BALOBA-1460 file (C-alpha; in Angstrom, 3 decimals):
// residues 179
<rec num="1" residu="x" x="15.382" y="147.916" z="47.981"/>
<rec num="2" residu="x" x="16.124" y="146.658" z="44.153"/>
<rec num="3" residu="x" x="19.943" y="145.056" z="43.314"/>
<rec num="4" residu="x" x="21.702" y="147.824" z="41.570"/>
<rec num="5" residu="x" x="21.216" y="145.743" z="37.755"/>
<rec num="6" residu="x" x="17.201" y="145.707" z="38.618"/>
<rec num="7" residu="x" x="17.062" y="149.523" z="39.563"/>
<rec num="8" residu="x" x="19.716" y="150.204" z="36.593"/>
<rec num="9" residu="x" x="18.054" y="148.554" z="33.842"/>
<rec num="10" residu="x" x="13.879" y="149.772" z="34.854"/>
<rec num="11" residu="x" x="16.355" y="153.235" z="35.011"/>
<rec num="12" residu="x" x="17.230" y="152.644" z="31.273"/>
<rec num="13" residu="x" x="13.022" y="151.403" z="30.501"/>
<rec num="14" residu="x" x="11.690" y="154.657" z="31.929"/>
<rec num="15" residu="x" x="14.246" y="157.191" z="30.045"/>
<rec num="16" residu="x" x="12.305" y="154.934" z="27.135"/>
<rec num="17" residu="x" x="9.735" y="156.611" z="28.809"/>
<rec num="18" residu="x" x="8.014" y="153.132" z="29.947"/>
<rec num="19" residu="x" x="5.522" y="154.693" z="32.802"/>
<rec num="20" residu="x" x="5.365" y="150.878" z="34.082"/>
<rec num="21" residu="x" x="9.471" y="150.724" z="35.140"/>
<rec num="22" residu="x" x="8.551" y="154.523" z="36.610"/>
<rec num="23" residu="x" x="5.561" y="152.719" z="38.527"/>
<rec num="24" residu="x" x="7.648" y="149.185" z="39.713"/>
<rec num="25" residu="x" x="10.761" y="151.727" z="40.483"/>
<rec num="26" residu="x" x="8.328" y="153.370" z="42.947"/>
<rec num="27" residu="x" x="6.910" y="150.681" z="44.382"/>
<rec num="28" residu="x" x="10.977" y="149.324" z="44.909"/>
<rec num="29" residu="x" x="12.495" y="151.851" z="46.487"/>
<rec num="30" residu="x" x="9.819" y="154.579" z="47.760"/>
<rec num="31" residu="x" x="10.556" y="153.536" z="51.343"/>
<rec num="32" residu="x" x="14.104" y="153.452" z="51.491"/>
<rec num="33" residu="x" x="13.927" y="156.972" z="49.544"/>
<rec num="34" residu="x" x="10.965" y="158.177" z="52.124"/>
<rec num="35" residu="x" x="13.286" y="157.668" z="54.980"/>
<rec num="36" residu="x" x="15.823" y="159.847" z="53.412"/>
<rec num="37" residu="x" x="13.223" y="162.466" z="52.813"/>
<rec num="38" residu="x" x="12.691" y="162.335" z="55.969"/>
<rec num="39" residu="x" x="15.246" y="162.162" z="57.507"/>
<rec num="40" residu="x" x="16.712" y="165.694" z="56.033"/>
<rec num="41" residu="x" x="13.122" y="167.683" z="56.759"/>
<rec num="42" residu="x" x="11.463" y="165.674" z="59.441"/>
<rec num="43" residu="x" x="8.295" y="166.349" z="58.553"/>
<rec num="44" residu="x" x="5.708" y="163.432" z="56.993"/>
<rec num="45" residu="x" x="3.927" y="165.535" z="53.838"/>
<rec num="46" residu="x" x="6.922" y="167.599" z="53.471"/>
<rec num="47" residu="x" x="9.009" y="164.256" z="53.193"/>
<rec num="48" residu="x" x="6.323" y="162.991" z="50.719"/>
<rec num="49" residu="x" x="6.846" y="166.379" z="48.624"/>
<rec num="50" residu="x" x="9.701" y="165.839" z="48.316"/>
<rec num="51" residu="x" x="9.459" y="162.390" z="47.085"/>
<rec num="52" residu="x" x="7.153" y="162.985" z="44.883"/>
<rec num="53" residu="x" x="9.511" y="166.202" z="43.331"/>
<rec num="54" residu="x" x="12.370" y="163.642" z="43.117"/>
<rec num="55" residu="x" x="10.184" y="161.078" z="41.437"/>
<rec num="56" residu="x" x="9.380" y="163.500" z="38.785"/>
<rec num="57" residu="x" x="13.108" y="164.829" z="38.053"/>
<rec num="58" residu="x" x="13.608" y="160.782" z="37.798"/>
<rec num="59" residu="x" x="11.299" y="160.526" z="34.859"/>
<rec num="60" residu="x" x="12.437" y="163.963" z="33.250"/>
<rec num="61" residu="x" x="16.241" y="162.464" z="34.218"/>
<rec num="62" residu="x" x="16.160" y="158.327" z="33.587"/>
<rec num="63" residu="x" x="18.335" y="158.959" z="30.401"/>
<rec num="64" residu="x" x="21.269" y="160.617" z="32.465"/>
<rec num="65" residu="x" x="22.176" y="158.165" z="34.611"/>
<rec num="66" residu="x" x="25.670" y="156.645" z="33.376"/>
<rec num="67" residu="x" x="26.104" y="153.063" z="34.948"/>
<rec num="68" residu="x" x="29.731" y="153.219" z="34.236"/>
<rec num="69" residu="x" x="29.759" y="156.485" z="36.729"/>
<rec num="70" residu="x" x="28.239" y="154.331" z="39.656"/>
<rec num="71" residu="x" x="25.287" y="152.915" z="41.547"/>
<rec num="72" residu="x" x="22.242" y="153.179" z="41.062"/>
<rec num="73" residu="x" x="20.754" y="153.553" z="44.216"/>
<rec num="74" residu="x" x="23.408" y="156.249" z="45.094"/>
<rec num="75" residu="x" x="21.792" y="158.230" z="42.170"/>
<rec num="76" residu="x" x="18.334" y="157.823" z="42.911"/>
<rec num="77" residu="x" x="19.625" y="158.956" z="46.567"/>
<rec num="78" residu="x" x="20.986" y="161.720" z="45.365"/>
<rec num="79" residu="x" x="18.332" y="163.088" z="43.481"/>
<rec num="80" residu="x" x="15.917" y="162.513" z="46.800"/>
<rec num="81" residu="x" x="18.832" y="164.363" z="48.805"/>
<rec num="82" residu="x" x="18.419" y="167.380" z="46.410"/>
<rec num="83" residu="x" x="14.806" y="167.044" z="45.537"/>
<rec num="84" residu="x" x="15.315" y="167.459" z="49.719"/>
<rec num="85" residu="x" x="17.075" y="170.293" z="50.464"/>
<rec num="86" residu="x" x="15.135" y="172.943" z="47.777"/>
<rec num="87" residu="x" x="11.811" y="171.329" z="49.697"/>
<rec num="88" residu="x" x="13.390" y="173.190" z="52.599"/>
<rec num="89" residu="x" x="14.971" y="175.570" z="51.280"/>
<rec num="90" residu="x" x="11.281" y="176.224" z="49.815"/>
<rec num="91" residu="x" x="9.845" y="176.084" z="53.137"/>
<rec num="92" residu="x" x="12.945" y="178.179" z="54.932"/>
<rec num="93" residu="x" x="12.574" y="175.338" z="57.749"/>
<rec num="94" residu="x" x="15.767" y="174.945" z="60.063"/>
<rec num="95" residu="x" x="17.307" y="172.227" z="60.151"/>
<rec num="96" residu="x" x="18.291" y="169.256" z="63.363"/>
<rec num="97" residu="x" x="19.667" y="170.937" z="66.502"/>
<rec num="98" residu="x" x="20.667" y="167.187" z="67.857"/>
<rec num="99" residu="x" x="18.771" y="168.268" z="70.995"/>
<rec num="100" residu="x" x="16.921" y="165.787" z="72.769"/>
<rec num="101" residu="x" x="14.633" y="168.212" z="74.125"/>
<rec num="102" residu="x" x="13.160" y="169.699" z="71.281"/>
<rec num="103" residu="x" x="12.610" y="166.307" z="69.075"/>
<rec num="104" residu="x" x="15.690" y="165.868" z="67.593"/>
<rec num="105" residu="x" x="17.649" y="163.016" z="67.525"/>
<rec num="106" residu="x" x="21.568" y="162.354" z="67.713"/>
<rec num="107" residu="x" x="23.477" y="161.650" z="65.259"/>
<rec num="108" residu="x" x="25.236" y="158.283" z="64.256"/>
<rec num="109" residu="x" x="27.465" y="156.861" z="61.861"/>
<rec num="110" residu="x" x="24.368" y="154.355" z="61.100"/>
<rec num="111" residu="x" x="22.205" y="157.007" z="59.853"/>
<rec num="112" residu="x" x="24.037" y="156.456" z="56.404"/>
<rec num="113" residu="x" x="23.106" y="153.279" z="56.573"/>
<rec num="114" residu="x" x="18.946" y="153.412" z="55.524"/>
<rec num="115" residu="x" x="20.125" y="155.268" z="52.355"/>
<rec num="116" residu="x" x="22.940" y="153.010" z="51.301"/>
<rec num="117" residu="x" x="22.957" y="149.084" z="50.948"/>
<rec num="118" residu="x" x="24.713" y="145.196" z="50.473"/>
<rec num="119" residu="x" x="28.203" y="145.687" z="49.939"/>
<rec num="120" residu="x" x="28.735" y="149.772" z="48.884"/>
<rec num="121" residu="x" x="26.734" y="150.743" z="52.783"/>
<rec num="122" residu="x" x="28.968" y="147.576" z="54.479"/>
<rec num="123" residu="x" x="32.095" y="149.726" z="52.904"/>
<rec num="124" residu="x" x="30.620" y="153.016" z="53.314"/>
<rec num="125" residu="x" x="30.111" y="152.283" z="56.718"/>
<rec num="126" residu="x" x="33.992" y="150.270" z="57.733"/>
<rec num="127" residu="x" x="35.207" y="153.690" z="55.668"/>
<rec num="128" residu="x" x="33.474" y="155.647" z="58.566"/>
<rec num="129" residu="x" x="34.480" y="154.607" z="61.329"/>
<rec num="130" residu="x" x="37.769" y="154.896" z="60.059"/>
<rec num="131" residu="x" x="37.020" y="158.327" z="60.025"/>
<rec num="132" residu="x" x="37.944" y="161.026" z="62.387"/>
<rec num="133" residu="x" x="35.235" y="161.509" z="64.672"/>
<rec num="134" residu="x" x="35.163" y="165.850" z="63.387"/>
<rec num="135" residu="x" x="35.025" y="164.533" z="59.865"/>
<rec num="136" residu="x" x="32.851" y="161.628" z="60.409"/>
<rec num="137" residu="x" x="30.099" y="164.119" z="61.539"/>
<rec num="138" residu="x" x="31.029" y="166.989" z="59.049"/>
<rec num="139" residu="x" x="29.454" y="164.130" z="56.355"/>
<rec num="140" residu="x" x="26.106" y="163.124" z="58.438"/>
<rec num="141" residu="x" x="25.289" y="166.841" z="59.092"/>
<rec num="142" residu="x" x="25.746" y="167.547" z="55.908"/>
<rec num="143" residu="x" x="25.413" y="165.182" z="53.799"/>
<rec num="144" residu="x" x="22.607" y="163.044" z="55.660"/>
<rec num="145" residu="x" x="20.339" y="165.323" z="57.262"/>
<rec num="146" residu="x" x="21.557" y="168.365" z="55.331"/>
<rec num="147" residu="x" x="22.840" y="170.956" z="57.265"/>
<rec num="148" residu="x" x="24.365" y="173.970" z="54.733"/>
<rec num="149" residu="x" x="27.969" y="174.596" z="55.655"/>
<rec num="150" residu="x" x="26.639" y="178.253" z="57.236"/>
<rec num="151" residu="x" x="24.828" y="175.843" z="60.119"/>
<rec num="152" residu="x" x="27.151" y="173.790" z="60.695"/>
<rec num="153" residu="x" x="29.666" y="176.690" z="61.221"/>
<rec num="154" residu="x" x="26.987" y="178.475" z="63.711"/>
<rec num="155" residu="x" x="26.149" y="174.623" z="65.671"/>
<rec num="156" residu="x" x="30.026" y="173.854" z="65.950"/>
<rec num="157" residu="x" x="30.713" y="177.073" z="66.638"/>
<rec num="158" residu="x" x="33.591" y="176.957" z="64.184"/>
<rec num="159" residu="x" x="35.110" y="179.256" z="61.395"/>
<rec num="160" residu="x" x="32.757" y="178.184" z="58.148"/>
<rec num="161" residu="x" x="36.133" y="177.968" z="56.228"/>
<rec num="162" residu="x" x="36.752" y="174.756" z="58.685"/>
<rec num="163" residu="x" x="34.541" y="173.282" z="58.487"/>
<rec num="164" residu="x" x="33.861" y="173.390" z="54.548"/>
<rec num="165" residu="x" x="37.916" y="171.969" z="55.425"/>
<rec num="166" residu="x" x="36.696" y="169.034" z="57.413"/>
<rec num="167" residu="x" x="34.285" y="167.752" z="55.181"/>
<rec num="168" residu="x" x="36.374" y="167.895" z="52.481"/>
<rec num="169" residu="x" x="39.153" y="166.534" z="54.142"/>
<rec num="170" residu="x" x="36.533" y="164.237" z="54.781"/>
<rec num="171" residu="x" x="34.868" y="163.328" z="51.294"/>
<rec num="172" residu="x" x="38.598" y="162.594" z="50.027"/>
<rec num="173" residu="x" x="39.117" y="160.027" z="52.972"/>
<rec num="174" residu="x" x="36.102" y="158.350" z="51.804"/>
<rec num="175" residu="x" x="37.016" y="158.485" z="48.531"/>
<rec num="176" residu="x" x="40.451" y="156.576" z="49.075"/>
<rec num="177" residu="x" x="38.841" y="154.142" z="50.683"/>
<rec num="178" residu="x" x="39.518" y="150.453" z="50.487"/>
<rec num="179" residu="x" x="39.046" y="148.441" z="53.057"/>
């Protein structure tokens, strides 16, 4: 994975229609970003399609990236996550159930480590560890595995308002977290 300055530089070049920069970004980030799409979709072919869609969006929207607003890797991750969720909606596929008998893997906070790198990853890991289990689990299911609030509500046998509240509270706690 490339460092944030390199990614930001590549995005700036892509915004100026530099196709070599898009190729370089793909070479540097495709493996990591494919892991994210595959974690959400749990289907290699669909994950590859989502990654392709995401890189089309990168080519179109690179000029929208603002380094002052955040990390380039996180911006890319957001585009890729969105593309994977759109792919899942188009396919009408169910999300992972956490049932090992069905082949779904159990969730752990380490799943987010595949998405982020460096100091931000360490900070996020530390902050996730400080969250109550219900907040951490809700965030991981929603933002790493792409489970909708309605599906979380059904899976956890809780009202939708509770699930939304947990995720919101967890995100607010993460936002204010400083190790």
